[in-house]
C-alpha positions in Angstrom: 13.6 -11.9 -26.0 16.4 -13.7 -23.7 18.4 -14.1 -27.1 18.5 -10.3 -27.0 18.7 -9.1 -23.5 20.5 -10.6 -20.7 18.4 -12.0 -18.1 19.7 -9.6 -15.3 18.8 -6.6 -17.5 15.4 -8.1 -18.4 14.6 -8.6 -14.8 15.8 -5.1 -14.0 13.5 -3.8 -17.0 10.6 -5.6 -15.3 11.2 -4.0 -12.1 11.7 -0.5 -14.0 8.3 -0.7 -15.7 6.5 -1.4 -12.4 8.4 1.0 -10.4 7.4 3.7 -12.9 3.8 3.0 -12.5 4.3 3.1 -8.6 6.1 6.4 -8.9 3.4 7.9 -10.9 0.9 6.6 -8.3 2.7 8.3 -5.7 3.1 11.8 -7.3 -0.2 12.0 -9.4 -2.4 9.8 -7.3 -0.9 10.8 -3.9 -0.6 6.9 -3.1 0.9 7.0 0.0 1.4 5.0 3.3 1.9 7.5 5.9 -0.4 9.9 4.1 -3.4 7.4 4.4 -2.5 6.9 8.0 -2.5 10.7 8.7 -5.9 11.1 6.8 -7.5 8.2 8.7 -6.4 9.4 12.2 -6.3 13.1 11.9 -8.3 13.9 8.9 -11.1 11.7 9.2 -11.0 10.7 5.7 -10.5 7.1 4.5 -10.3 7.6 0.8 -6.3 7.2 0.6 -6.7 4.2 2.8 -9.3 2.6 0.6 -6.7 3.3 -2.3 -4.7 0.4 -0.4 -7.9 -1.6 -0.2 -8.3 -1.5 -4.1 -4.5 -2.1 -4.5 -4.7 -4.9 -2.1 -7.8 -6.5 -3.8 -6.7 -6.5 -7.3 -3.2 -7.6 -6.5 -4.5 -10.7 -4.7 -6.9 -11.4 -7.6 -4.3 -10.9 -10.2 -1.7 -13.0 -8.3 -3.9 -15.9 -7.9 -5.2 -15.7 -11.4 -1.6 -16.0 -12.5 -1.2 -19.1 -10.4 -4.4 -20.6 -11.8 -3.1 -20.0 -15.4 0.1 -21.6 -14.4 1.9 -18.4 -14.9 3.3 -18.2 -11.3 4.3 -20.8 -8.8 3.6 -19.1 -5.1 5.8 -21.4 -3.5 8.9 -19.8 -5.2 7.9 -16.4 -3.8 9.7 -15.0 -0.9 7.1 -14.6 1.3 5.8 -18.4 1.0 9.3 -20.0 0.7 10.2 -19.4 4.3 8.7 -20.1 7.7 6.7 -17.4 9.4 7.7 -16.0 12.7 5.0 -13.8 14.1 7.5 -12.1 16.4 9.4 -10.8 13.5 6.1 -9.1 11.9 5.2 -7.6 15.3 8.5 -6.2 16.2 9.5 -5.3 12.7 6.1 -3.8 11.8 6.1 -1.6 14.9 9.7 -0.4 14.4 9.0 0.3 10.8 5.8 2.1 11.4 7.3 4.2 14.2 10.2 5.1 12.0 8.1 6.1 9.2 6.1 8.7 11.2 9.4 10.1 12.6 11.0 10.2 9.0 7.9 11.5 7.5 7.6 8.9 4.8 8.3 5.2 4.1 11.1 4.2 1.6 8.6 4.0 -1.4 7.3 7.6 -0.3 10.9 9.0 0.1 12.0 7.8 -3.3 8.9 9.3 -4.7 9.7 12.8 -3.0 13.2 12.5 -4.3 11.7 12.1 -7.7 10.0 15.7 -6.8 13.3 17.2 -5.8 13.1 16.6 -2.0 16.7 16.5 -0.8 15.6 15.7 2.8 14.2 12.5 1.5 17.3 11.7 -0.4 19.0 11.4 3.1 16.2 9.2 4.4 16.6 6.9 1.4 20.3 6.8 1.9 20.2 6.0 5.7 17.3 3.5 5.3 19.2 1.6 2.6 22.3 1.5 4.7 20.5 0.5 7.9 18.7 -2.3 6.0 22.1 -3.9 4.8 23.7 -3.6 8.3 20.7 -5.4 9.9 20.6 -8.0 6.7 23.9 -9.0 6.4 26.1 -6.4 8.6 27.0 -5.9 12.3 23.2 -6.1 13.3 22.7 -9.3 11.5 24.0 -11.5 14.3 21.7 -9.9 16.9 18.8 -10.2 14.7 19.4 -13.9 14.1 20.0 -14.5 17.9 16.7 -12.5 18.5 14.4 -14.1 15.8 16.4 -17.1 14.7 17.6 -17.9 11.0 15.0 -18.0 8.4 14.3 -21.7 7.6 12.6 -23.2 4.5 8.8 -23.3 4.7 7.7 -26.6 5.9 4.1 -25.9 5.0 2.4 -23.5 2.7 1.8 -20.2 4.8 -1.0 -18.7 2.7 -4.5 -17.7 3.9 -6.0 -19.0 0.7 -4.7 -22.5 1.4 -6.3 -22.2 5.0 -9.6 -21.1 3.7 -9.8 -23.5 0.6 -11.1 -26.6 2.8 -13.9 -24.5 4.4 -15.1 -23.3 0.8 -14.4 -26.6 -0.9 -12.9 -24.5 -3.9 -9.4 -24.8 -5.1 -6.7 -22.7 -3.7 -6.4 -20.3 -6.7 -10.2 -20.0 -6.6 -10.2 -19.2 -3.0 -7.5 -16.5 -3.4 -9.5 -14.8 -6.3 -12.5 -14.8 -4.2 -10.7 -13.4 -1.2 -9.2 -10.7 -3.4 -12.7 -9.9 -4.8 -14.3 -9.6 -1.4 -11.6 -7.3 -0.2 -12.2 -5.1 -3.5 -16.0 -5.1 -3.1 -15.8 -4.2 0.6 -13.5 -1.3 -0.3 -15.8 -0.1 -3.0 -18.6 -0.1 -0.8 -17.7 3.4 0.2 -19.7 5.9 -1.9 -17.1 8.7 -1.7 -14.5 6.3 -3.2 -17.0 5.3 -6.0 -17.2 9.0 -6.8 -13.5 9.4 -7.1 -12.2 8.1 -10.2 -8.7 9.4 -9.6 -8.5 7.3 -6.2 -9.7 4.0 -7.8 -7.5 4.3 -10.9 -4.3 5.2 -8.9 -5.1 2.3 -6.3 -5.7 -0.1 -9.4 -2.3 0.9 -10.9 -0.5 0.2 -7.9 -2.1 -3.2 -7.5 -1.3 -4.1 -11.2 2.4 -3.1 -10.7 2.6 -5.8 -7.8 1.2 -8.3 -10.3 3.5 -7.3 -13.2 6.7 -8.1 -11.0 5.3 -11.6 -10.2 4.5 -12.4 -13.7 7.6 -11.0 -15.3 10.1 -12.5 -13.1 8.3 -15.8 -12.9 8.4 -15.8 -16.9 12.3 -15.1 -16.7 13.0 -17.8 -14.1 10.8 -20.3 -16.1 12.5 -19.6 -19.5 15.9 -18.4 -18.4 19.1 -20.3 -17.2 20.0 -18.1 -14.4 18.6 -18.8 -11.0 16.2 -15.8 -11.2 14.3 -15.1 -7.9 10.6 -14.6 -8.2 10.0 -11.1 -6.7 7.9 -8.2 -6.9 8.0 -4.6 -5.4 9.5 -3.8 -1.9 11.7 -0.9 -0.9 13.9 -1.7 2.0 17.0 -4.0 1.1 16.5 -3.2 -2.8 17.6 0.6 -1.8 20.8 -0.7 -0.3 21.3 -3.1 -3.1 20.8 -0.2 -5.6 23.6 1.8 -3.6 25.9 -1.2 -3.8 25.3 -1.5 -7.4 26.0 2.2 -8.4 29.3 1.6 -6.4 30.2 -1.7 -7.7 28.5 -2.1 -11.1 31.5 -3.3 -12.8 31.6 -6.2 -10.8 28.0 -6.5 -9.8 24.8 -7.6 -11.6 21.7 -5.4 -12.1 18.5 -6.7 -10.3 14.7 -6.4 -10.1 15.2 -4.3 -7.0 17.5 -1.9 -8.7 15.2 -1.5 -11.8 12.4 -0.9 -9.3 14.1 1.9 -7.4 15.1 3.7 -10.4 11.6 3.3 -11.9 9.9 4.9 -8.9 12.3 7.7 -9.1 11.7 8.2 -12.9 7.9 7.8 -12.4 8.1 10.3 -9.6 9.9 12.9 -11.7 7.6 12.5 -14.7 4.6 12.9 -12.3 6.0 15.8 -10.5 6.8 17.5 -13.6 3.3 16.7 -15.0 1.5 18.3 -12.0 3.9 21.2 -11.8 5.0 20.2 -8.3 8.8 19.6 -8.9 11.2 21.9 -6.9 14.3 21.6 -4.8 13.7 21.4 -1.3 16.4 21.0 1.6 16.1 20.7 5.4 16.9 24.0 7.4 15.9 22.5 10.8 18.7 20.4 12.7 16.0 18.7 14.9 13.9 17.7 12.0 16.9 16.3 10.3 18.0 14.3 13.4 14.5 12.9 13.7 14.4 12.0 9.9 17.8 10.2 10.3 16.7 8.2 13.3 13.3 7.4 11.6 15.1 6.0 8.5 17.3 4.0 10.6 14.5 2.4 12.2 12.6 1.7 9.0 15.6 0.0 7.4 15.8 -2.1 10.7 12.2 -2.9 10.9 11.9 -3.8 7.1 14.5 -6.3 7.5 13.2 -7.9 10.7 9.5 -7.9 9.3 10.8 -9.2 5.8 9.3 -6.4 3.9 8.3 -2.7 4.3 4.9 -1.1 3.9 4.8 -2.1 0.2 6.7 -5.3 0.6 4.3 -6.5 3.3 1.4 -4.3 2.6 1.0 -5.1 -0.7 3.5 -7.8 -2.2 3.1 -10.2 0.7 -0.6 -9.5 0.8 -1.0 -10.4 -2.8 0.1 -14.0 -2.1 -2.2 -13.7 1.2 0.9 -14.7 3.4 0.1 -15.0 7.1 2.8 -12.3 7.7 1.0 -9.5 5.7 -2.2 -8.5 7.7 -0.3 -8.5 11.1 2.6 -6.7 9.8 0.3 -4.3 8.1 -1.6 -3.7 11.5 1.7 -3.4 13.3 2.9 -0.7 11.0 -0.1 1.2 11.3 0.1 1.0 15.0 3.7 2.1 15.1 2.9 5.0 12.8 0.0 5.8 15.1 2.2 6.0 18.0 4.8 7.9 16.1 2.3 10.7 14.7 0.9 11.0 18.3 4.2 11.7 19.6 5.0 14.3 17.0 1.6 16.1 16.8 0.1 15.9 20.3 3.1 14.7 22.4 2.8 12.3 25.4 2.4 14.9 28.2 -1.1 14.2 29.8 -3.3 17.2 30.0 -4.3 18.6 33.2 
């Protein structure tokens, strides 16, 4: 296959396929980070949150199964190749979650809404992509490095499976698969979820999309000649990367992130047309627009600081059982809860 298609294009196609699956999950299956948090705190409904449990459980099982089969080197993945800074997870997660509540969507959710014709979300995507790159390598990068330090190559193997393996007596891969299975079983213990085939199916689709990214990019890195990074889906820096590619494609190379972003847009468009939900929408409230711009900027900053967004840390980092994933996801939920509290109820104490 590498004789017929260049490595960058093949990597982008792997991202495109997984992105389409995630776009379909968002538009047809209503797989959404903020929606799950809103349902939990204000709708007293845990079904959409449990979709994340299915996605996490299956992605962990699939990722460690790939490692056991020799189809993935966990040490090459972004989340395990650098030392973990807990402060980054806390600050970045809180910033991202709060910004997500203000914007009304995470980067992934905003892309899915753009695929359904929502021009308000297009602005969120653009602002988030720009702010992510400003924080990653622009004017805010110096402040980020001063506050949190430069990322260093991992001196240990920061995965929960390696931490638990000596306690179980099993190999790291078997321990990882077992942890994923436990997450999945606990999630499926909910009777309402077991009676909702749609929630289970689309949660599984999202989890398998993450695994497909690891498998595809590792195969290309192992069989190709380019220094291909082993990555899977995240929607912070790749949005800015896609914007740069659209402006400089003649002197730039396509990437997994670019394919992933395009895939979500395509999948969301297909899903919205299938459901009959596609319609053009715009913002006619300046206050709402101001809030969404601020939220998108905070999301871009928070995602870079935390080394991943709700998908990047909540699914991709979780799939390799990185130390950062649980803490970042909890902080994202805490920041989102704070933002939703401000928007829905306000902070003025009742008398």
